[in-house]
C-alpha positions, 0 to 999 in steps of 0.5 A, a space after each residue: 397258328 398264324 405268323 402274319 398279323 392279320 390273317 383272313 381265312 376264306 374257307 371254300 371247303 365244307 367243314 373248313 372252318 374247323 381250322 378257323 382257330 388257327 387264324 384271325 378271322 375266317 369267313 365260309 364262302 358257299 358261292 363265288 358271288 358272295 366274295 367282296 371285290 378285292 377293292 372292298 374295304 372289307 380286305 383293308 385290315 388284313 395283310 394275308 388271305 388264305 384260300 382253303 382249298 384251291 380246288 374248292 375255290 376253283 369249283 366254286 368260281 366255276 359253278 358261278 360262272 357257268 350258272 350251274 349249267 354244264 361246263 363249257 370250254 368257254 366257261 373255263 377261259 372265263 374262269 381263268 379270267 375271274 379267278 386271276 382278277 380276283 388274285 391279282 386285285 388282292 396282290 395289287 393291294 399288297 396282300 399275301 395270298 396263300 392257296 391251301 391244297 390236299 397233297 392227294 388227288 380227290 374228286 371236287 364236284 362242280 355242281 353245288 349240292 346245297 
């Protein structure tokens, strides 16, 4: 289980909520636009935010930025800004941010098939 007092698992991976029983609370994130702004009261009670998995979160964010269209170089620049702003916002609030990642390489689809 988690060693932090109040942990929030943000599951960007389909089926990721299977790990939810290890954490205080868990949210299934299917679209980047559904994430509350880091300044939102939503995060107030949590001291640790776990992003599961990093590759799926980046893919979700990139899909949001490209609006489901072919990804451009400009989109990657915007991805860097949007993802960094989100994580920096959580850090400014004193939140611990933990990224879960796979230990082996696998393809993560950029286009959401939902």
